[in-house]
N, CA, C and O atoms as CSV, one atom per row, in Angstrom:
chain,resi,resn,atom,element,x,y,z
A,1,MET,N,N,-6.296,-5.104,34.743
A,1,MET,CA,C,-7.107,-5.495,33.621
A,1,MET,C,C,-6.186,-5.673,32.420
A,1,MET,O,O,-5.363,-4.805,32.129
A,2,THR,N,N,-6.324,-6.781,31.734
A,2,THR,CA,C,-5.500,-7.092,30.579
A,2,THR,C,C,-6.314,-6.914,29.306
A,2,THR,O,O,-7.468,-7.334,29.216
A,3,PHE,N,N,-5.677,-6.277,28.320
A,3,PHE,CA,C,-6.323,-6.084,27.024
A,3,PHE,C,C,-5.653,-7.021,26.027
A,3,PHE,O,O,-4.434,-6.990,25.860
A,4,VAL,N,N,-6.444,-7.845,25.373
A,4,VAL,CA,C,-5.919,-8.754,24.360
A,4,VAL,C,C,-6.486,-8.333,23.015
A,4,VAL,O,O,-7.701,-8.255,22.831
A,5,ASN,N,N,-5.595,-8.067,22.093
A,5,ASN,CA,C,-6.009,-7.660,20.757
A,5,ASN,C,C,-5.649,-8.780,19.789
A,5,ASN,O,O,-4.473,-9.094,19.606
A,6,TYR,N,N,-6.642,-9.373,19.181
A,6,TYR,CA,C,-6.416,-10.476,18.264
A,6,TYR,C,C,-6.205,-10.020,16.824
A,6,TYR,O,O,-6.126,-10.853,15.921
A,7,PHE,N,N,-6.115,-8.742,16.601
A,7,PHE,CA,C,-5.913,-8.186,15.273
A,7,PHE,C,C,-4.427,-8.142,14.976
A,7,PHE,O,O,-3.678,-7.837,15.904
A,8,PRO,N,N,-3.930,-8.409,13.804
A,8,PRO,CA,C,-4.638,-8.973,12.654
A,8,PRO,C,C,-4.659,-10.489,12.698
A,8,PRO,O,O,-4.039,-11.115,13.559
A,9,GLY,N,N,-5.363,-11.049,11.779
A,9,GLY,CA,C,-5.378,-12.488,11.619
A,9,GLY,C,C,-6.588,-13.188,12.169
A,9,GLY,O,O,-6.634,-14.418,12.180
A,10,ARG,N,N,-7.557,-12.454,12.621
A,10,ARG,CA,C,-8.731,-13.091,13.204
A,10,ARG,C,C,-10.007,-12.815,12.424
A,10,ARG,O,O,-11.089,-13.220,12.849
A,11,GLY,N,N,-9.899,-12.129,11.285
A,11,GLY,CA,C,-11.078,-11.875,10.468
A,11,GLY,C,C,-12.050,-10.891,11.082
A,11,GLY,O,O,-13.248,-10.941,10.803
A,12,THR,N,N,-11.553,-10.013,11.901
A,12,THR,CA,C,-12.414,-9.048,12.573
A,12,THR,C,C,-12.803,-7.916,11.632
A,12,THR,O,O,-12.174,-7.715,10.593
A,13,VAL,N,N,-13.820,-7.198,11.996
A,13,VAL,CA,C,-14.241,-6.025,11.238
A,13,VAL,C,C,-13.100,-5.014,11.212
A,13,VAL,O,O,-12.856,-4.369,10.193
A,14,MET,N,N,-12.411,-4.882,12.328
A,14,MET,CA,C,-11.296,-3.947,12.416
A,14,MET,C,C,-10.185,-4.360,11.439
A,14,MET,O,O,-9.607,-3.510,10.762
A,15,GLU,N,N,-9.892,-5.644,11.369
A,15,GLU,CA,C,-8.861,-6.126,10.454
A,15,GLU,C,C,-9.277,-5.887,9.006
A,15,GLU,O,O,-8.461,-5.449,8.194
A,16,LYS,N,N,-10.517,-6.164,8.680
A,16,LYS,CA,C,-11.012,-5.967,7.314
A,16,LYS,C,C,-10.893,-4.496,6.915
A,16,LYS,O,O,-10.450,-4.186,5.809
A,17,ALA,N,N,-11.282,-3.602,7.800
A,17,ALA,CA,C,-11.195,-2.168,7.518
A,17,ALA,C,C,-9.734,-1.752,7.333
A,17,ALA,O,O,-9.418,-0.951,6.453
A,18,TYR,N,N,-8.860,-2.292,8.153
A,18,TYR,CA,C,-7.432,-1.982,8.048
A,18,TYR,C,C,-6.881,-2.432,6.699
A,18,TYR,O,O,-6.181,-1.670,6.032
A,19,LEU,N,N,-7.189,-3.659,6.292
A,19,LEU,CA,C,-6.686,-4.194,5.029
A,19,LEU,C,C,-7.251,-3.437,3.831
A,19,LEU,O,O,-6.540,-3.216,2.850
A,20,GLU,N,N,-8.513,-3.040,3.898
A,20,GLU,CA,C,-9.099,-2.236,2.827
A,20,GLU,C,C,-8.384,-0.892,2.721
A,20,GLU,O,O,-8.138,-0.395,1.622
A,21,GLY,N,N,-8.059,-0.317,3.857
A,21,GLY,CA,C,-7.319,0.942,3.876
A,21,GLY,C,C,-5.922,0.780,3.299
A,21,GLY,O,O,-5.441,1.655,2.578
A,22,GLU,N,N,-5.270,-0.328,3.611
A,22,GLU,CA,C,-3.951,-0.620,3.054
A,22,GLU,C,C,-4.023,-0.735,1.539
A,22,GLU,O,O,-3.180,-0.184,0.831
A,23,ALA,N,N,-5.022,-1.447,1.041
A,23,ALA,CA,C,-5.182,-1.629,-0.406
A,23,ALA,C,C,-5.416,-0.291,-1.091
A,23,ALA,O,O,-4.839,-0.023,-2.144
A,24,LYS,N,N,-6.253,0.544,-0.506
A,24,LYS,CA,C,-6.515,1.862,-1.101
A,24,LYS,C,C,-5.242,2.701,-1.133
A,24,LYS,O,O,-4.989,3.419,-2.100
A,25,GLY,N,N,-4.452,2.609,-0.081
A,25,GLY,CA,C,-3.197,3.354,-0.026
A,25,GLY,C,C,-2.200,2.884,-1.069
A,25,GLY,O,O,-1.529,3.699,-1.702
A,26,GLU,N,N,-2.099,1.568,-1.253
A,26,GLU,CA,C,-1.198,1.019,-2.271
A,26,GLU,C,C,-1.639,1.460,-3.659
A,26,GLU,O,O,-0.817,1.878,-4.475
A,27,ALA,N,N,-2.947,1.367,-3.924
A,27,ALA,CA,C,-3.476,1.760,-5.231
A,27,ALA,C,C,-3.217,3.242,-5.493
A,27,ALA,O,O,-2.841,3.628,-6.600
A,28,LYS,N,N,-3.419,4.063,-4.477
A,28,LYS,CA,C,-3.183,5.498,-4.620
A,28,LYS,C,C,-1.710,5.767,-4.929
A,28,LYS,O,O,-1.396,6.628,-5.750
A,29,ALA,N,N,-0.809,5.038,-4.278
A,29,ALA,CA,C,0.622,5.213,-4.509
A,29,ALA,C,C,0.994,4.821,-5.934
A,29,ALA,O,O,1.775,5.516,-6.584
A,30,ILE,N,N,0.444,3.720,-6.423
A,30,ILE,CA,C,0.724,3.272,-7.784
A,30,ILE,C,C,0.300,4.349,-8.778
A,30,ILE,O,O,1.073,4.732,-9.656
A,31,LEU,N,N,-0.921,4.830,-8.636
A,31,LEU,CA,C,-1.433,5.843,-9.554
A,31,LEU,C,C,-0.622,7.133,-9.470
A,31,LEU,O,O,-0.358,7.774,-10.488
A,32,ARG,N,N,-0.237,7.503,-8.278
A,32,ARG,CA,C,0.533,8.734,-8.106
A,32,ARG,C,C,1.919,8.617,-8.733
A,32,ARG,O,O,2.389,9.553,-9.380
A,33,PHE,N,N,2.578,7.467,-8.543
A,33,PHE,CA,C,3.899,7.256,-9.136
A,33,PHE,C,C,3.828,7.254,-10.660
A,33,PHE,O,O,4.677,7.844,-11.328
A,34,LEU,N,N,2.812,6.589,-11.205
A,34,LEU,CA,C,2.669,6.566,-12.660
A,34,LEU,C,C,2.454,7.982,-13.198
A,34,LEU,O,O,3.042,8.374,-14.205
A,35,GLU,N,N,1.604,8.736,-12.509
A,35,GLU,CA,C,1.337,10.117,-12.915
A,35,GLU,C,C,2.610,10.953,-12.855
A,35,GLU,O,O,2.892,11.722,-13.773
A,36,ALA,N,N,3.374,10.807,-11.783
A,36,ALA,CA,C,4.601,11.585,-11.623
A,36,ALA,C,C,5.626,11.254,-12.703
A,36,ALA,O,O,6.429,12.103,-13.091
A,37,ARG,N,N,5.593,10.021,-13.180
A,37,ARG,CA,C,6.525,9.606,-14.236
A,37,ARG,C,C,6.006,9.947,-15.627
A,37,ARG,O,O,6.711,9.747,-16.616
A,38,GLY,N,N,4.787,10.456,-15.713
A,38,GLY,CA,C,4.215,10.810,-17.003
A,38,GLY,C,C,3.668,9.638,-17.789
A,38,GLY,O,O,3.482,9.734,-19.002
A,39,VAL,N,N,3.406,8.524,-17.102
A,39,VAL,CA,C,2.837,7.345,-17.759
A,39,VAL,C,C,1.324,7.532,-17.827
A,39,VAL,O,O,0.669,7.655,-16.791
A,40,PRO,N,N,0.758,7.554,-19.045
A,40,PRO,CA,C,-0.694,7.721,-19.169
A,40,PRO,C,C,-1.439,6.518,-18.582
A,40,PRO,O,O,-1.068,5.368,-18.817
A,41,VAL,N,N,-2.487,6.801,-17.820
A,41,VAL,CA,C,-3.291,5.738,-17.212
A,41,VAL,C,C,-4.735,5.907,-17.672
A,41,VAL,O,O,-5.442,6.789,-17.185
A,42,PRO,N,N,-5.182,5.059,-18.616
A,42,PRO,CA,C,-6.573,5.139,-19.065
A,42,PRO,C,C,-7.533,4.842,-17.911
A,42,PRO,O,O,-7.154,4.196,-16.934
A,43,GLN,N,N,-8.754,5.305,-18.025
A,43,GLN,CA,C,-9.741,5.130,-16.954
A,43,GLN,C,C,-9.942,3.665,-16.591
A,43,GLN,O,O,-10.095,3.341,-15.413
A,44,GLU,N,N,-9.944,2.778,-17.576
A,44,GLU,CA,C,-10.126,1.339,-17.302
A,44,GLU,C,C,-9.014,0.814,-16.395
A,44,GLU,O,O,-9.282,0.065,-15.456
A,45,ALA,N,N,-7.767,1.202,-16.672
A,45,ALA,CA,C,-6.636,0.785,-15.852
A,45,ALA,C,C,-6.707,1.437,-14.471
A,45,ALA,O,O,-6.415,0.798,-13.460
A,46,ARG,N,N,-7.094,2.700,-14.436
A,46,ARG,CA,C,-7.245,3.417,-13.166
A,46,ARG,C,C,-8.278,2.699,-12.276
A,46,ARG,O,O,-8.065,2.521,-11.077
A,47,ASP,N,N,-9.388,2.295,-12.885
A,47,ASP,CA,C,-10.428,1.586,-12.135
A,47,ASP,C,C,-9.932,0.222,-11.653
A,47,ASP,O,O,-10.244,-0.201,-10.540
A,48,ARG,N,N,-9.159,-0.461,-12.498
A,48,ARG,CA,C,-8.618,-1.774,-12.123
A,48,ARG,C,C,-7.682,-1.654,-10.930
A,48,ARG,O,O,-7.753,-2.449,-9.993
A,49,ILE,N,N,-6.814,-0.664,-10.969
A,49,ILE,CA,C,-5.865,-0.460,-9.871
A,49,ILE,C,C,-6.600,-0.044,-8.599
A,49,ILE,O,O,-6.377,-0.617,-7.532
A,50,ALA,N,N,-7.467,0.941,-8.713
A,50,ALA,CA,C,-8.180,1.458,-7.542
A,50,ALA,C,C,-9.128,0.433,-6.942
A,50,ALA,O,O,-9.391,0.471,-5.739
A,51,GLY,N,N,-9.644,-0.476,-7.747
A,51,GLY,CA,C,-10.598,-1.470,-7.260
A,51,GLY,C,C,-9.972,-2.745,-6.742
A,51,GLY,O,O,-10.673,-3.606,-6.209
A,52,CYS,N,N,-8.666,-2.884,-6.888
A,52,CYS,CA,C,-7.981,-4.102,-6.456
A,52,CYS,C,C,-7.852,-4.122,-4.933
A,52,CYS,O,O,-7.486,-3.119,-4.320
A,53,THR,N,N,-8.154,-5.271,-4.333
A,53,THR,CA,C,-8.025,-5.420,-2.885
A,53,THR,C,C,-6.990,-6.482,-2.503
A,53,THR,O,O,-6.808,-6.773,-1.321
A,54,ASP,N,N,-6.323,-7.050,-3.485
A,54,ASP,CA,C,-5.294,-8.074,-3.265
A,54,ASP,C,C,-3.962,-7.368,-2.988
A,54,ASP,O,O,-3.331,-6.843,-3.905
A,55,LEU,N,N,-3.542,-7.360,-1.726
A,55,LEU,CA,C,-2.328,-6.629,-1.350
A,55,LEU,C,C,-1.081,-7.189,-2.024
A,55,LEU,O,O,-0.182,-6.424,-2.375
A,56,ASP,N,N,-1.004,-8.504,-2.214
A,56,ASP,CA,C,0.159,-9.082,-2.880
A,56,ASP,C,C,0.256,-8.592,-4.321
A,56,ASP,O,O,1.336,-8.236,-4.792
A,57,LEU,N,N,-0.868,-8.575,-5.009
A,57,LEU,CA,C,-0.898,-8.093,-6.387
A,57,LEU,C,C,-0.559,-6.601,-6.443
A,57,LEU,O,O,0.224,-6.172,-7.289
A,58,LEU,N,N,-1.138,-5.831,-5.560
A,58,LEU,CA,C,-0.851,-4.403,-5.521
A,58,LEU,C,C,0.635,-4.151,-5.262
A,58,LEU,O,O,1.220,-3.241,-5.851
A,59,ASN,N,N,1.237,-4.937,-4.400
A,59,ASN,CA,C,2.665,-4.781,-4.123
A,59,ASN,C,C,3.512,-5.133,-5.341
A,59,ASN,O,O,4.531,-4.488,-5.587
A,60,ARG,N,N,3.105,-6.152,-6.110
A,60,ARG,CA,C,3.830,-6.474,-7.349
A,60,ARG,C,C,3.731,-5.307,-8.326
A,60,ARG,O,O,4.724,-4.923,-8.945
A,61,TRP,N,N,2.533,-4.747,-8.463
A,61,TRP,CA,C,2.358,-3.594,-9.355
A,61,TRP,C,C,3.192,-2.420,-8.869
A,61,TRP,O,O,3.831,-1.739,-9.672
A,62,LEU,N,N,3.192,-2.177,-7.572
A,62,LEU,CA,C,3.963,-1.061,-7.020
A,62,LEU,C,C,5.455,-1.252,-7.287
A,62,LEU,O,O,6.158,-0.292,-7.601
A,63,ASP,N,N,5.937,-2.480,-7.165
A,63,ASP,CA,C,7.345,-2.764,-7.453
A,63,ASP,C,C,7.685,-2.507,-8.914
A,63,ASP,O,O,8.806,-2.100,-9.222
A,64,ARG,N,N,6.747,-2.736,-9.811
A,64,ARG,CA,C,6.989,-2.532,-11.247
A,64,ARG,C,C,6.875,-1.065,-11.659
A,64,ARG,O,O,7.432,-0.664,-12.681
A,65,THR,N,N,6.170,-0.276,-10.884
A,65,THR,CA,C,5.847,1.098,-11.260
A,65,THR,C,C,7.058,1.932,-11.697
A,65,THR,O,O,6.940,2.677,-12.669
A,66,PRO,N,N,8.207,1.845,-11.036
A,66,PRO,CA,C,9.342,2.679,-11.469
A,66,PRO,C,C,9.935,2.262,-12.820
A,66,PRO,O,O,10.694,3.022,-13.421
A,67,HIS,N,N,9.596,1.066,-13.299
A,67,HIS,CA,C,10.262,0.523,-14.476
A,67,HIS,C,C,9.407,0.489,-15.736
A,67,HIS,O,O,9.947,0.307,-16.827
A,68,VAL,N,N,8.095,0.657,-15.623
A,68,VAL,CA,C,7.226,0.517,-16.788
A,68,VAL,C,C,7.195,1.795,-17.617
A,68,VAL,O,O,7.333,2.902,-17.098
A,69,GLN,N,N,7.012,1.609,-18.910
A,69,GLN,CA,C,6.857,2.738,-19.820
A,69,GLN,C,C,5.384,2.951,-20.179
A,69,GLN,O,O,4.994,4.023,-20.643
A,70,SER,N,N,4.568,1.900,-19.954
A,70,SER,CA,C,3.126,1.995,-20.200
A,70,SER,C,C,2.407,1.177,-19.131
A,70,SER,O,O,2.983,0.274,-18.523
A,71,VAL,N,N,1.158,1.506,-18.920
A,71,VAL,CA,C,0.383,0.800,-17.899
A,71,VAL,C,C,0.192,-0.670,-18.279
A,71,VAL,O,O,0.000,-1.510,-17.400
A,72,ASP,N,N,0.241,-0.993,-19.580
A,72,ASP,CA,C,0.130,-2.388,-20.004
A,72,ASP,C,C,1.262,-3.237,-19.434
A,72,ASP,O,O,1.060,-4.409,-19.116
A,73,GLU,N,N,2.440,-2.655,-19.304
A,73,GLU,CA,C,3.579,-3.368,-18.720
A,73,GLU,C,C,3.345,-3.679,-17.244
A,73,GLU,O,O,3.881,-4.653,-16.715
A,74,LEU,N,N,2.561,-2.867,-16.599
A,74,LEU,CA,C,2.244,-3.087,-15.192
A,74,LEU,C,C,1.472,-4.391,-15.017
A,74,LEU,O,O,1.682,-5.123,-14.050
A,75,PHE,N,N,0.574,-4.675,-15.968
A,75,PHE,CA,C,-0.317,-5.833,-15.867
A,75,PHE,C,C,0.187,-7.056,-16.622
A,75,PHE,O,O,-0.515,-8.066,-16.668
A,76,VAL,N,N,1.374,-7.002,-17.215
A,76,VAL,CA,C,1.830,-8.048,-18.120
A,76,VAL,C,C,1.806,-9.444,-17.499
A,76,VAL,O,O,1.323,-10.378,-18.138
A,77,GLU,N,N,2.300,-9.615,-16.303
A,77,GLU,CA,C,2.323,-10.929,-15.657
A,77,GLU,C,C,0.914,-11.436,-15.394
A,77,GLU,O,O,0.651,-12.634,-15.497
A,78,ASP,N,N,0.020,-10.539,-15.059
A,78,ASP,CA,C,-1.337,-10.918,-14.704
A,78,ASP,C,C,-2.123,-11.419,-15.908
A,78,ASP,O,O,-3.110,-12.136,-15.749
A,79,ALA,N,N,-1.693,-11.046,-17.116
A,79,ALA,CA,C,-2.382,-11.471,-18.324
A,79,ALA,C,C,-1.894,-12.836,-18.798
A,79,ALA,O,O,-2.586,-13.503,-19.567
A,80,ALA,N,N,-0.707,-13.263,-18.349
A,80,ALA,CA,C,-0.150,-14.534,-18.787
A,80,ALA,C,C,-0.892,-15.693,-18.124
A,80,ALA,O,O,-1.274,-15.595,-16.958
A,81,PRO,N,N,-1.101,-16.790,-18.857
A,81,PRO,CA,C,-1.722,-17.965,-18.248
A,81,PRO,C,C,-0.877,-18.466,-17.087
A,81,PRO,O,O,0.348,-18.357,-17.121
A,82,ALA,N,N,-1.509,-19.007,-16.075
A,82,ALA,CA,C,-0.816,-19.451,-14.866
A,82,ALA,C,C,0.283,-20.461,-15.187
A,82,ALA,O,O,1.320,-20.456,-14.524
A,83,ALA,N,N,0.089,-21.331,-16.186
A,83,ALA,CA,C,1.072,-22.334,-16.543
A,83,ALA,C,C,2.344,-21.708,-17.110
A,83,ALA,O,O,3.412,-22.318,-17.052
A,84,ASP,N,N,2.238,-20.484,-17.663
A,84,ASP,CA,C,3.388,-19.824,-18.261
A,84,ASP,C,C,4.215,-19.052,-17.240
A,84,ASP,O,O,5.336,-18.646,-17.544
A,85,ARG,N,N,3.695,-18.845,-16.055
A,85,ARG,CA,C,4.397,-18.080,-15.035
A,85,ARG,C,C,5.451,-18.960,-14.371
A,85,ARG,O,O,5.232,-20.150,-14.145
A,86,THR,N,N,6.576,-18.368,-14.067
A,86,THR,CA,C,7.631,-19.109,-13.365
A,86,THR,C,C,7.916,-18.427,-12.049
A,86,THR,O,O,7.862,-17.202,-11.941
A,87,GLU,N,N,8.215,-19.218,-11.069
A,87,GLU,CA,C,8.568,-18.699,-9.741
A,87,GLU,C,C,10.036,-18.347,-9.751
A,87,GLU,O,O,10.843,-19.060,-10.346
A,88,THR,N,N,10.391,-17.257,-9.099
A,88,THR,CA,C,11.785,-16.865,-8.993
A,88,THR,C,C,12.275,-17.013,-7.590
A,88,THR,O,O,13.438,-16.727,-7.309
């Protein structure tokens, strides 16, 4: 008997649950790193981070976490108009 698993990439319930879990884990890591560094995180920012399900965005925030002095710096690129952003 052969078992074929089409996860990930098939839009399955299992894949959706996995990706939601990944997003929650990334958000938790961001908040924990900011807390460990003593960066104050207002409730609005905490809710924004915890509620985000975009893994690419969460990964960008996670990459910035060691370098920011305030949570506003974490979101700086996201506030800029799309035309002002440059690809690196």
